[in-house]
C-alpha positions, 0 to 999 in steps of 0.5 A, a space after each residue: 480502454 486505456 486508463 491513466 497511470 498515477 505519476 510521481 506527483 501523486 506519490 510525492 505527498 504525505 502518507 496520510 494524504 496518499 493513504 486516503 487517496 489510494 482508495 478506489 485506485 487500481 493496482 495493475 500487475 503484468 504477469 505472464 502476458 496477462 494483467 492481474 488487477 484489483 481496486 484498493 479498498 484498504 490502506 494504512 499510513 506510516 509517517 516516518 521516524 516519529 511513528 513508533 509503528 514504522 520500520 524507520 522509527 528513530 531514523 534508523 536505516 537498515 538493509 530492510 527499510 532503505 527503500 522507504 528513503 526513496 522518493 514517493 512511488 517506490 515499492 517497499 516490500 518485506 516478509 513477515 513471519 517468514 512467509 507473508 509479503 507486505 506491499 507498501 508504497 513509499 510516499 513523500 520526498 527523498 530522505 523523508 521516509 513515509 509509506 502506505 501499506 496496501 491492506 486489501 484489494 477488490 479483485 476485478 475477476 474471480 480468483 482462488 486467492 481473495 486479497 483481503 489482507 496484506 499477505 493474501 494481496 501479495 499472493 494474488 498479485 504474485 509479488 515477492 522480494 524482486 519488487 523491492 525498490 521498484 518504481 511504480 511511477 515508471 514501470 511495465 510490470 506493476 503500476 497504479 491507475 485511476 479508473 473511477 471517480 474518487 471514493 467520496 469522503 462519506 465512504 471512507 472509514 478510519 480506524 486504528 492500524 492493525 497488529 502493531 500493539 508494540 507501538 503503544 499509543 501510536 497503535 491507536 492512531 486512526 491511520 487505517 483507511 477503508 471503503 465502508 461496507 466493502 466485503 474485501 477489507 481484511 478481517 480483524 
């Protein structure tokens, strides 16, 4: 069955909107002639230069974060603790850096890797630095699809983002979104 790929218009919106709308969408990764697929069940929004938890806080542009300044639909991937890749989808317009961290997936097939956290998710999808600035709106190695009906608002839970205590009051913003009662959300 052929499913609809998400286009530029979906991503070229504010991060807080896209973060909720990504729940229930599917990431498809083409790897060695096969597809690795998972449904997005947890996200976190980062709203740009004013967000103390964002890598673009204060408007700084670095080699690491410059992909965030691209138009929505590009990948911003980076390494944490020298060993875990983190997949972010850039949102919004060119020069207005916002992004959504994809925190967890529900896999469509049994896997040795349970993608219930950002690092495990990248391991499950076999993602690395080579995907930096990749345009998922126009790509044949990785893309997002709309396969099911939208997740109902009553099933979307919001809570503070995880692991950003350094951001002070910004750490308490309820910009982490997940599907209620899904067993694949990350463990806190």
